[in-house]
C-alpha positions as CSV (number, residue, x, y, z in Angstrom):
1,X,5.3,187.8,-74.0
2,X,6.9,186.0,-76.9
3,X,6.5,182.3,-76.9
4,X,9.5,180.5,-75.4
5,X,8.3,177.0,-76.4
6,X,5.5,175.5,-78.4
7,X,2.4,174.9,-76.3
8,X,2.0,171.1,-76.3
9,X,2.7,168.2,-74.0
10,X,6.4,168.9,-74.3
11,X,6.3,172.4,-72.9
12,X,8.7,172.6,-69.9
13,X,6.1,174.0,-67.6
14,X,4.0,170.9,-68.1
15,X,6.8,168.5,-67.3
16,X,5.7,168.0,-63.6
17,X,2.2,167.1,-64.8
18,X,3.4,164.6,-67.3
19,X,5.8,163.1,-64.7
20,X,2.8,162.7,-62.3
21,X,1.1,160.5,-64.9
22,X,-1.1,162.8,-66.9
23,X,-1.0,161.4,-70.4
24,X,0.4,163.7,-73.2
25,X,-2.6,162.9,-75.5
26,X,-5.0,164.2,-72.8
27,X,-3.0,167.5,-72.7
28,X,-3.6,167.8,-76.4
29,X,-7.3,167.1,-76.0
30,X,-7.7,169.8,-73.4
31,X,-5.8,172.4,-75.4
32,X,-8.4,172.0,-78.2
33,X,-11.0,173.6,-75.9
34,X,-9.0,176.8,-76.1
35,X,-9.3,176.9,-79.9
36,X,-13.1,177.2,-79.9
37,X,-14.2,179.8,-82.4
38,X,-16.0,182.1,-80.0
39,X,-12.9,182.7,-78.0
40,X,-10.9,185.9,-78.5
41,X,-9.3,186.4,-75.1
42,X,-9.7,183.2,-73.2
43,X,-7.9,181.3,-75.8
44,X,-4.7,179.2,-76.4
45,X,-2.6,182.4,-76.4
46,X,-3.6,183.2,-72.8
47,X,-2.7,179.8,-71.7
48,X,0.5,179.8,-73.6
49,X,1.6,183.1,-72.0
50,X,0.9,181.8,-68.5
51,X,3.1,178.7,-69.1
52,X,5.8,180.7,-70.8
53,X,5.9,183.3,-68.0
54,X,6.4,180.6,-65.4
55,X,9.4,179.3,-67.3
56,X,10.7,182.8,-68.1
57,X,10.5,183.9,-64.4
58,X,12.2,180.7,-63.2
59,X,9.1,179.5,-61.4
60,X,8.6,175.8,-61.6
61,X,4.9,174.9,-61.4
62,X,4.0,171.9,-59.3
63,X,1.9,169.2,-60.9
64,X,-1.3,170.6,-59.3
65,X,-0.5,174.1,-60.4
66,X,0.2,172.9,-64.0
67,X,-3.0,171.0,-64.0
68,X,-4.9,174.0,-62.8
69,X,-3.5,176.3,-65.4
70,X,-4.3,173.8,-68.1
71,X,-7.9,173.6,-67.1
72,X,-8.7,177.0,-65.6
73,X,-10.5,178.3,-68.7
74,X,-11.2,174.9,-70.4
75,X,-14.9,175.7,-70.2
76,X,-15.7,179.3,-71.3
77,X,-19.2,180.3,-72.1
78,X,-19.6,184.1,-72.5
79,X,-22.2,185.5,-70.3
80,X,-22.3,182.6,-67.9
81,X,-23.2,183.3,-64.3
82,X,-20.2,184.3,-62.2
83,X,-18.2,181.3,-61.2
84,X,-20.0,178.9,-63.5
85,X,-17.3,178.6,-66.1
86,X,-14.7,177.9,-63.4
87,X,-16.9,175.4,-61.7
88,X,-17.5,173.5,-64.9
89,X,-13.8,173.7,-65.8
90,X,-12.9,172.3,-62.4
91,X,-15.4,169.4,-62.9
92,X,-13.9,168.7,-66.3
93,X,-10.5,168.6,-64.7
94,X,-11.7,165.8,-62.4
95,X,-13.0,163.8,-65.3
96,X,-9.8,164.1,-67.3
97,X,-7.5,163.6,-64.3
98,X,-8.9,160.3,-63.3
99,X,-6.1,158.0,-62.3
100,X,-3.9,160.7,-60.9
101,X,-3.3,160.9,-57.1
102,X,-6.5,162.2,-55.4
103,X,-4.7,165.0,-53.4
104,X,-3.1,166.3,-56.6
105,X,-6.4,166.4,-58.4
106,X,-8.3,168.0,-55.5
107,X,-5.6,170.7,-55.0
108,X,-5.8,171.6,-58.7
109,X,-9.6,171.5,-58.5
110,X,-9.6,174.1,-55.7
111,X,-7.1,176.3,-57.5
112,X,-9.4,176.5,-60.6
113,X,-12.4,177.4,-58.3
114,X,-10.2,180.2,-56.8
115,X,-9.8,181.8,-60.2
116,X,-13.4,182.7,-60.2
117,X,-13.0,185.5,-57.7
118,X,-9.2,185.6,-57.9
119,X,-8.9,185.0,-54.2
120,X,-6.2,182.5,-53.2
121,X,-7.4,180.1,-50.5
122,X,-4.1,178.1,-50.6
123,X,-0.5,178.7,-51.1
124,X,-0.5,176.7,-54.3
125,X,-3.2,178.9,-55.8
126,X,-1.2,182.2,-55.5
127,X,1.1,181.6,-58.4
128,X,-1.7,180.5,-60.7
129,X,-3.8,183.5,-59.9
130,X,-0.9,185.9,-60.4
131,X,-0.1,184.3,-63.8
132,X,-3.8,184.6,-64.7
133,X,-3.9,188.4,-64.0
134,X,-0.6,189.2,-65.5
135,X,-2.2,190.5,-68.7
136,X,-3.6,193.4,-66.7
137,X,-0.1,194.7,-66.5
138,X,0.4,194.9,-70.3
139,X,1.6,198.0,-72.0
140,X,-1.3,200.4,-72.6
141,X,-1.9,199.6,-76.2
142,X,-1.8,195.9,-75.5
143,X,-4.1,196.3,-72.5
144,X,-6.6,198.1,-74.7
145,X,-6.4,195.3,-77.3
146,X,-7.1,192.7,-74.6
147,X,-10.1,194.7,-73.5
148,X,-11.4,194.7,-77.1
149,X,-10.9,190.9,-77.3
150,X,-13.0,190.4,-74.1
151,X,-15.6,192.7,-75.6
152,X,-15.6,190.6,-78.8
153,X,-16.4,187.5,-76.8
154,X,-19.3,189.3,-75.1
155,X,-20.6,191.3,-78.1
156,X,-23.1,188.7,-79.4
157,X,-24.8,188.8,-76.0
158,X,-25.3,192.6,-75.9
159,X,-28.6,193.2,-77.6
160,X,-27.6,196.7,-78.8
161,X,-27.3,197.4,-82.5
162,X,-24.7,200.2,-82.3
163,X,-21.2,199.0,-81.6
164,X,-20.3,202.1,-79.6
165,X,-23.4,201.8,-77.4
166,X,-22.6,198.1,-76.9
167,X,-19.0,198.9,-75.9
168,X,-20.3,201.5,-73.4
169,X,-22.6,198.9,-71.9
170,X,-19.7,196.4,-71.7
171,X,-17.2,199.0,-70.3
172,X,-19.6,200.1,-67.5
173,X,-19.9,196.5,-66.3
174,X,-16.1,195.9,-66.6
175,X,-15.5,198.9,-64.4
176,X,-17.1,197.1,-61.6
177,X,-14.5,194.3,-61.8
178,X,-11.7,196.8,-62.0
179,X,-12.9,198.6,-59.0
180,X,-13.1,195.4,-57.0
181,X,-9.5,194.7,-57.8
182,X,-8.4,198.2,-56.9
183,X,-10.1,197.9,-53.5
184,X,-7.7,195.1,-52.6
185,X,-4.6,195.9,-50.5
186,X,-2.7,194.0,-53.3
187,X,-3.9,192.7,-56.6
188,X,-1.1,190.1,-56.9
189,X,-0.4,187.5,-54.3
190,X,3.3,186.9,-54.5
191,X,5.9,189.6,-53.7
192,X,7.8,189.0,-57.0
193,X,4.6,189.7,-59.0
194,X,3.6,192.7,-56.8
195,X,7.1,194.2,-57.4
196,X,6.9,193.6,-61.1
197,X,3.3,194.2,-62.0
198,X,1.3,195.9,-59.2
199,X,1.9,199.5,-60.1
200,X,1.4,199.2,-63.8
201,X,-1.8,197.1,-63.3
202,X,-3.3,199.7,-61.0
203,X,-2.4,202.5,-63.5
204,X,-4.1,200.6,-66.3
205,X,-7.2,199.9,-64.3
206,X,-7.5,203.6,-63.1
207,X,-7.0,204.9,-66.6
208,X,-9.7,202.6,-67.9
209,X,-12.1,203.7,-65.2
210,X,-11.3,207.3,-65.9
211,X,-11.9,206.9,-69.6
212,X,-15.3,205.3,-69.1
213,X,-16.4,207.9,-66.7
214,X,-15.1,211.0,-68.5
215,X,-17.8,213.1,-70.0
216,X,-17.9,212.9,-73.8
217,X,-15.8,209.7,-74.0
218,X,-17.8,207.1,-76.0
219,X,-16.9,204.0,-77.8
220,X,-13.6,202.2,-77.7
221,X,-10.5,204.2,-76.7
């Protein structure tokens, strides 16, 4: 999705958070986490797309939702145990959001925790989780590029010299995540997202799984 507005404290999707008292300079500080050199997928672009999509679809984020989007990948250590990055990001949110109303902070905290398994435990979490998974509905070439970017983040941790062998190892593990999503009655929480993105997402996931499991297919597609 093309950028609709520069990603800074003046982005329209962040207006409810600023209005709630979150200082603009703190937004700029948090955004710098997404510029860390090891990031290839979980970077500022991903965050920007989420905020832009909310505006483009006419979906006004609440202050807790905007805070959760801002922090949901603030801590990203490739290879961390499942849920650890989200837990640390949520704790960082509490540190930076000191001074905001406690219910706002705790709602945002819970949403960030929900992004670990992409299971919405509150109505507020649904929009954030759908925005987070939206990239899975990208056009096929773009979807493949995103997969390569996730692999690039993980590559230093895969102790295999050959890049094709390393990709095969990565792809086999990624299939498990895709299969868990496909087992769900619906990948997206909100009807508008299911109508727009569910079918193409399922098609992308199935094609990726078929590629990995097809005899003779090795290396990146």
